[in-house]
Backbone as a chain_set.jsonl record, in Angstrom:
{"seq": "MKEMIEIIARALVDQPDAVSVTEINGSHTSIVELSVAKEDIGKIIGKQGRTADALRTLLNAAASKAKTHSLLEIIE", "coords": {"N": [[0.823, -1.189, 0.0], [1.972, 1.176, 0.717], [3.736, 1.618, -1.412], [1.969, 2.046, -3.524], [0.698, 4.506, -2.847], [2.949, 6.131, -2.898], [3.763, 6.048, -5.614], [1.545, 7.228, -6.894], [1.509, 9.766, -5.675], [4.01, 10.803, -6.467], [3.522, 11.128, -9.173], [1.735, 13.223, -9.174], [2.923, 15.58, -8.185], [5.212, 18.447, -8.504], [7.793, 18.222, -7.597], [9.026, 15.37, -7.42], [11.089, 14.066, -6.05], [10.957, 14.939, -3.469], [8.961, 13.582, -2.237], [7.859, 11.595, 0.401], [7.055, 8.607, 1.944], [5.859, 6.899, 4.689], [5.096, 3.979, 6.546], [3.268, 2.978, 9.284], [2.755, 0.289, 11.175], [0.183, -1.04, 13.083], [-1.597, -2.979, 15.582], [-4.21, -3.412, 14.636], [-4.586, -1.498, 12.716], [-3.0, 0.236, 10.046], [-1.014, 3.071, 9.51], [-0.479, 5.345, 6.999], [1.816, 7.694, 6.21], [2.147, 10.591, 4.389], [4.396, 12.772, 2.969], [5.207, 15.777, 1.39], [6.816, 18.333, -0.65], [6.514, 21.77, 0.419], [5.487, 23.429, -1.573], [4.009, 21.72, -3.095], [1.899, 20.767, -1.618], [-0.714, 21.632, -1.982], [-1.401, 20.437, -4.387], [-1.575, 17.783, -3.701], [-3.639, 17.797, -1.845], [-5.757, 19.012, -3.263], [-8.636, 20.584, -4.887], [-11.007, 21.513, -2.597], [-10.298, 19.278, -1.163], [-10.539, 17.011, -2.739], [-8.651, 15.438, -4.152], [-7.131, 14.346, -2.076], [-9.153, 12.893, -0.812], [-9.666, 11.034, -2.829], [-7.237, 9.637, -2.873], [-7.364, 8.502, -0.324], [-9.6, 6.857, -0.658], [-8.662, 5.008, -2.573], [-6.636, 3.844, -1.039], [-8.144, 2.706, 1.033], [-9.607, 0.833, -0.445], [-7.591, -0.904, -1.341], [-6.68, -1.767, 1.138], [-8.931, -3.052, 2.192], [-9.126, -5.185, 0.488], [-6.916, -6.59, 1.284], [-7.793, -7.258, 3.719], [-7.398, -5.539, 5.936], [-7.082, -2.454, 7.827], [-6.525, 0.859, 6.918], [-5.124, 4.133, 7.276], [-4.69, 7.365, 5.852], [-2.447, 9.915, 6.293], [-1.62, 13.223, 5.699], [1.293, 14.891, 5.848], [2.533, 18.061, 6.654]], "CA": [[0.0, 0.0, 0.0], [2.905, 2.298, 0.766], [4.265, 1.829, -2.747], [0.899, 2.59, -4.352], [0.555, 5.922, -2.522], [4.154, 6.826, -3.341], [3.72, 6.165, -7.072], [0.514, 8.205, -7.255], [1.932, 11.086, -5.216], [5.106, 11.264, -7.327], [2.951, 11.531, -10.457], [0.925, 14.429, -9.015], [3.658, 16.748, -7.713], [6.276, 18.999, -9.343], [9.075, 17.785, -7.045], [8.821, 13.977, -6.988], [12.146, 13.624, -5.143], [10.622, 15.368, -2.115], [7.878, 12.737, -1.723], [8.285, 10.613, 1.392], [5.927, 7.833, 2.457], [6.211, 5.938, 5.728], [3.954, 3.178, 6.982], [3.354, 2.565, 10.675], [1.839, -0.842, 11.351], [-0.312, -1.304, 14.42], [-2.205, -4.295, 15.713], [-5.408, -3.513, 13.794], [-4.604, -0.43, 11.727], [-1.727, 0.781, 9.602], [-1.102, 4.489, 9.167], [0.426, 5.724, 5.919], [2.088, 9.126, 6.302], [2.634, 11.137, 3.128], [5.02, 14.083, 3.119], [5.656, 16.349, 0.119], [7.348, 19.685, -0.533], [5.468, 22.742, 0.764], [4.881, 23.968, -2.797], [3.159, 20.693, -3.7], [0.857, 20.295, -0.694], [-2.009, 21.934, -2.591], [-1.683, 19.466, -5.441], [-1.946, 16.529, -3.048], [-4.953, 17.97, -1.21], [-6.712, 19.255, -4.336], [-9.733, 21.513, -4.622], [-11.944, 21.045, -1.57], [-9.847, 17.998, -0.63], [-10.983, 15.896, -3.583], [-7.54, 14.549, -4.468], [-6.828, 13.623, -0.842], [-10.232, 11.909, -0.632], [-9.469, 9.961, -3.804], [-6.115, 8.834, -2.372], [-7.863, 7.722, 0.815], [-10.496, 5.838, -1.196], [-7.825, 3.965, -3.156], [-5.961, 3.157, 0.058], [-9.139, 1.873, 1.711], [-9.943, -0.289, -1.316], [-6.476, -1.854, -1.284], [-6.634, -2.331, 2.49], [-10.039, -3.994, 2.383], [-8.789, -6.395, -0.259], [-5.95, -7.307, 2.119], [-8.492, -7.479, 4.99], [-6.824, -4.703, 6.993], [-7.61, -1.096, 7.866], [-5.434, 1.813, 6.752], [-5.426, 5.557, 7.3], [-3.716, 8.204, 5.163], [-2.219, 11.213, 6.894], [-0.768, 14.075, 4.894], [2.146, 15.662, 6.747], [3.032, 19.295, 6.037]], "C": [[0.871, 1.258, 0.0], [3.405, 2.639, -0.636], [3.221, 2.456, -3.666], [0.74, 4.088, -4.117], [1.755, 6.71, -3.021], [4.156, 7.042, -4.849], [2.715, 7.23, -7.5], [0.953, 9.608, -6.866], [3.052, 11.637, -6.083], [4.59, 11.736, -8.686], [2.209, 12.863, -10.362], [1.744, 15.693, -8.765], [4.713, 17.214, -8.713], [7.655, 18.534, -8.885], [8.946, 16.348, -6.523], [9.901, 13.461, -6.04], [11.848, 13.977, -3.697], [9.516, 14.524, -1.487], [8.465, 11.689, -0.778], [7.046, 9.931, 1.955], [6.451, 6.856, 3.498], [4.942, 5.222, 6.161], [4.213, 2.696, 8.402], [2.299, 1.482, 10.885], [1.481, -1.007, 12.817], [-0.946, -2.68, 14.471], [-3.416, -4.468, 14.798], [-5.392, -2.542, 12.621], [-3.185, -0.069, 11.318], [-1.96, 2.217, 9.16], [-0.053, 4.773, 8.106], [0.572, 7.238, 5.978], [2.736, 9.584, 5.008], [3.159, 12.539, 3.364], [5.53, 14.533, 1.756], [6.232, 17.731, 0.386], [6.201, 20.662, -0.273], [4.764, 23.294, -0.465], [3.874, 22.994, -3.408], [2.011, 20.233, -2.811], [-0.543, 20.542, -1.264], [-2.39, 20.946, -3.68], [-2.102, 18.126, -4.855], [-3.334, 16.634, -2.419], [-6.034, 18.19, -2.265], [-7.795, 20.239, -3.937], [-10.735, 20.851, -3.7], [-11.588, 19.649, -1.073], [-10.183, 16.789, -1.483], [-9.858, 14.922, -3.908], [-7.162, 13.722, -3.247], [-7.89, 12.564, -0.571], [-10.08, 10.738, -1.595], [-8.319, 9.052, -3.385], [-6.562, 7.946, -1.218], [-8.784, 6.594, 0.355], [-9.707, 4.687, -1.801], [-7.113, 3.163, -2.075], [-6.922, 2.233, 0.795], [-9.528, 0.663, 0.87], [-8.839, -1.344, -1.285], [-6.399, -2.525, 0.082], [-7.758, -3.338, 2.706], [-9.796, -5.281, 1.614], [-7.803, -7.257, 0.526], [-6.519, -7.606, 3.503], [-7.802, -6.797, 6.169], [-7.512, -3.351, 6.959], [-6.437, -0.14, 7.79], [-5.961, 3.235, 6.78], [-4.331, 6.31, 6.574], [-3.641, 9.533, 5.885], [-1.253, 11.986, 6.026], [-0.023, 15.011, 5.846], [2.637, 16.912, 6.007], [4.48, 19.511, 6.361]], "O": [[0.544, 2.262, -0.633], [3.487, 3.811, -1.003], [3.553, 3.304, -4.495], [0.655, 4.86, -5.072], [1.604, 7.829, -3.513], [4.519, 8.124, -5.312], [3.008, 8.044, -8.375], [0.787, 10.546, -7.646], [3.047, 12.825, -6.407], [5.163, 12.648, -9.283], [2.068, 13.56, -11.366], [1.291, 16.785, -9.109], [5.069, 16.49, -9.643], [8.584, 18.458, -9.69], [8.776, 16.137, -5.323], [9.656, 12.511, -5.297], [12.422, 13.38, -2.786], [9.169, 14.73, -0.324], [9.427, 10.996, -1.107], [6.105, 10.594, 2.39], [7.37, 6.082, 3.23], [3.853, 5.795, 6.143], [5.244, 2.086, 8.687], [1.1, 1.739, 10.782], [2.354, -1.101, 13.68], [-0.847, -3.455, 13.521], [-3.627, -5.547, 14.246], [-6.106, -2.743, 11.639], [-2.274, -0.068, 12.146], [-2.964, 2.535, 8.524], [1.127, 4.475, 8.294], [-0.4, 7.976, 5.82], [3.75, 9.032, 4.581], [2.452, 13.394, 3.897], [6.197, 13.776, 1.051], [6.152, 18.241, 1.503], [5.065, 20.425, -0.684], [3.572, 23.596, -0.411], [2.986, 23.405, -4.154], [1.223, 19.382, -3.224], [-1.453, 19.741, -1.046], [-3.569, 20.653, -3.874], [-2.904, 17.412, -5.455], [-4.112, 15.681, -2.454], [-7.116, 17.611, -2.169], [-7.862, 20.673, -2.787], [-11.247, 19.768, -3.986], [-12.46, 18.913, -0.614], [-10.119, 15.657, -1.004], [-10.078, 13.711, -3.939], [-6.9, 12.525, -3.367], [-7.564, 11.455, -0.145], [-10.333, 9.59, -1.23], [-8.41, 7.832, -3.525], [-6.183, 6.777, -1.143], [-8.751, 5.498, 0.914], [-10.036, 3.522, -1.577], [-6.999, 1.941, -2.179], [-6.562, 1.108, 1.143], [-9.756, -0.418, 1.412], [-9.121, -2.539, -1.211], [-6.089, -3.713, 0.177], [-7.548, -4.371, 3.342], [-10.218, -6.353, 2.048], [-7.838, -8.486, 0.453], [-5.82, -8.143, 4.362], [-7.64, -7.378, 7.242], [-8.418, -3.128, 6.156], [-5.455, -0.303, 8.515], [-7.088, 3.508, 6.366], [-3.161, 5.938, 6.666], [-4.656, 10.204, 6.07], [-0.195, 11.478, 5.655], [-0.631, 15.814, 6.554], [3.101, 16.825, 4.87], [5.069, 20.5, 5.925]]}, "num_chains": 1, "name": "protein.A"}
């Protein structure tokens, strides 16, 4: 799941080298933290948060297929 978010985020931003994705695995939930350059934060969030919602939807779909629960946090 970490790799999927990283590939999508790198395609969306102007500075793909600044994209950093970490995954924290818990007992029931894994948290995926996405960090991008300050100039690209708007591209990841999108208008009214639509891009961020789409990323979360894709992450939830992949997590449900793996029978886990995942959360996406965008770090500034």
